[in-house]
C-alpha positions in Angstrom: 0.0 0.0 0.0 1.4 3.4 -1.0 1.3 6.4 1.3 -1.5 7.9 -0.9 -3.5 4.7 -0.6 -3.1 4.6 3.2 -4.2 8.2 3.5 -7.3 7.5 1.3 -8.2 4.5 3.5 -7.8 6.5 6.7 -9.9 9.3 5.3 -12.7 6.9 4.3 -12.7 5.2 7.7 -13.0 8.7 9.3 -15.8 9.5 7.0 -17.6 6.3 8.0 -17.1 7.1 11.7 -18.5 10.6 11.2 -21.5 9.3 9.2 -22.4 6.8 11.8 -22.1 9.2 14.7 -24.0 12.0 13.0 -27.5 10.6 13.8 -27.1 10.0 17.6 -25.1 13.2 18.2 -27.6 15.2 16.2 -30.4 13.7 18.3 -28.5 14.9 21.4 -28.3 18.4 20.0 -32.0 18.4 19.1 -33.0 17.0 22.4 -31.1 19.7 24.3 -32.8 22.4 22.2 -36.2 20.9 23.0 -35.4 20.7 26.6 -34.4 24.3 26.8 -37.8 25.4 25.4 -40.1 22.8 26.9 -42.0 23.7 30.2 -44.3 20.7 30.6 -42.9 18.3 33.2 -44.1 15.2 31.3 -42.5 16.3 28.0 -39.3 17.3 29.8 -39.1 13.8 31.2 -39.5 12.4 27.7 -36.7 14.7 26.5 -34.4 13.4 29.3 -35.2 9.8 28.2 -34.4 10.6 24.6 -31.2 12.3 25.6 -30.2 9.3 27.7 -30.9 6.9 24.8 -29.0 9.0 22.3 -26.0 9.3 24.7 -25.9 5.5 25.1 -26.1 4.9 21.4 -23.2 7.4 20.9 -21.1 5.7 23.6 -21.8 2.2 22.1 -20.7 3.3 18.6 -17.6 5.0 19.9 -16.6 1.8 21.8 -17.1 -0.2 18.6 -14.9 2.2 16.6 -12.2 2.1 19.2 -12.0 -1.7 19.0 -12.8 -2.2 15.4 -10.7 0.5 13.8 -8.3 1.7 16.6 -5.7 0.4 19.0 -8.1 -2.2 20.4 -7.8 -2.9 24.1 -4.7 -0.8 24.8 -1.1 -1.9 24.3 -1.4 -5.7 24.7 -1.3 -8.2 21.9 -4.7 -9.7 22.8 -8.2 -8.4 23.8 -10.6 -10.0 26.3 -13.5 -11.4 24.3 -15.9 -10.0 26.9 -15.2 -6.5 25.5 -16.1 -7.6 22.0 -19.3 -9.4 23.2 -20.4 -6.3 25.1 -19.9 -4.0 22.0 -21.7 -6.4 19.7 -24.5 -6.9 22.2 -25.0 -3.1 22.4 -25.1 -2.6 18.7 -27.6 -5.5 18.2 -29.8 -4.0 20.9 -29.7 -0.6 19.2 -30.7 -2.3 15.9 -33.5 -4.2 17.7 -35.0 -7.6 16.7 -31.6 -9.2 16.5 -30.6 -12.2 18.7 -26.9 -12.8 19.1 -25.5 -16.3 19.7 -21.8 -16.8 20.7 -19.5 -19.8 20.2 -16.1 -18.5 21.3 -13.5 -21.1 22.3 -11.1 -18.5 23.8 -11.2 -15.9 26.6 -8.8 -13.6 24.7 -8.2 -13.1 21.0 -5.4 -11.4 19.0 -6.2 -7.8 18.1 -6.4 -8.5 14.3 -9.0 -11.3 15.1 -11.0 -8.9 17.2 -11.1 -6.3 14.5 -12.3 -8.9 12.0 -14.9 -10.3 14.4 -16.3 -6.9 15.2 -16.4 -5.7 11.6 -18.0 -9.0 10.5 -20.6 -8.6 13.3 -21.3 -5.0 12.2 -21.8 -6.2 8.6 -24.1 -8.9 9.8 -26.2 -6.5 11.9 -26.5 -4.1 8.9 -27.6 -7.1 6.7 -30.5 -8.0 9.1 -32.7 -5.1 8.0 -35.8 -7.0 9.2 -34.2 -8.6 12.2 -33.0 -12.2 12.7 -30.1 -14.1 14.4 -26.4 -13.4 14.4 -24.2 -16.4 15.1 -20.6 -15.6 15.9 -17.8 -18.1 16.3 -14.0 -17.9 16.8 -11.2 -20.1 17.9 -7.4 -20.3 17.8 -6.0 -23.2 15.8 -2.3 -23.9 15.1 -1.4 -20.5 16.3 -3.9 -18.7 14.1 -7.4 -17.4 14.4 -10.5 -18.7 12.6 -13.7 -16.6 12.6 -17.2 -17.2 11.3 -20.2 -14.9 11.5 -23.6 -15.9 10.1 -26.5 -13.4 9.8 -29.8 -15.1 9.1 -33.2 -13.6 8.6 -35.8 -12.5 6.1 -34.6 -10.5 3.1 -30.9 -10.3 4.1 -29.3 -7.2 2.5 -25.6 -7.0 1.6 -23.7 -4.7 -0.8 -21.7 -6.9 -3.2 -19.1 -4.1 -3.4 -18.4 -4.8 0.2 -18.0 -8.5 -0.6 -15.6 -7.5 -3.4 -13.5 -5.5 -0.9 -13.4 -8.4 1.5 -12.0 -10.7 -1.2 -9.5 -8.1 -2.5 -11.3 -7.4 -5.8 -12.1 -3.7 -5.1 -11.0 -1.1 -7.6 -9.5 2.1 -6.3 -12.5 4.0 -7.6 -14.8 1.8 -5.5 -13.1 2.7 -2.2 -15.6 4.7 -0.2 -16.7 5.2 3.4 -19.0 2.2 2.8 -16.3 -0.2 1.6 -13.3 1.1 3.6 -13.8 -1.2 6.6 -14.0 -4.3 4.4 -10.9 -3.1 2.5 -9.1 -2.7 5.8 -10.0 -6.2 6.8 -8.7 -7.5 3.5 -5.3 -5.8 4.1 -5.2 -7.1 7.6 -5.9 -10.7 6.5 -3.3 -10.4 3.8 -0.7 -9.2 6.3 -1.5 -12.2 8.5 -1.0 -14.6 5.5 -4.7 -15.5 5.5 -7.9 -14.6 3.7 -11.5 -13.7 3.9 -14.6 -15.0 2.1 -18.4 -14.6 2.1 -21.5 -16.3 0.9 -24.9 -14.7 0.6 -28.4 -16.0 -0.1 -31.8 -14.3 0.5 -32.0 -15.8 4.0 -28.4 -15.7 5.2 -25.0 -14.0 5.0 -21.9 -16.0 6.0 -18.6 -14.3 6.6 -15.4 -16.2 7.2 -11.8 -15.4 8.0 -8.6 -17.4 8.5 -5.7 -15.5 10.0 -2.7 -17.8 10.4 -0.4 -15.1 11.7 -2.9 -13.2 13.8 
């Protein structure tokens, strides 16, 4: 990756973060304006509830971005899976009508594996536009990590351009805030000597990763 490519990717990831944070932060701003003008006690209580909800969603999204894009879990080489589970659980709760099932063989996973797991989970949640189940599995084998995420539900939605980015078939013109995370995962998997793949039907999306050098 050239310096220019790295800058483009970082810019797109920042754009994605800003896009996803705009709605809950905007709701906080609107709620504060309403609260300043509202005199009715019942309506003021409702404003406080909406502010609390928006603040929680904002915090959940920031926790996700910290682990999925940033220096996950501080300076160690591995991250406690309880952190990843808490973040995914919060995102699924925000999305509503999504049940999350876990099959994790480890208590801690390497940072690259956590990034892949979280981004896969986020893609799965986005795909379940009408709700459904999200099954997440990960284990260490022969010194590497294997991850599988399955999103199942009615009318699963998935942008094939994101799939192309995961498999390393994304053109430079197709890099956008929507495909940047998938492109990042592809680079991460390639650096680890592994690969990513996906399969999609109307009822399910399956995302898989093998990271030998994670």
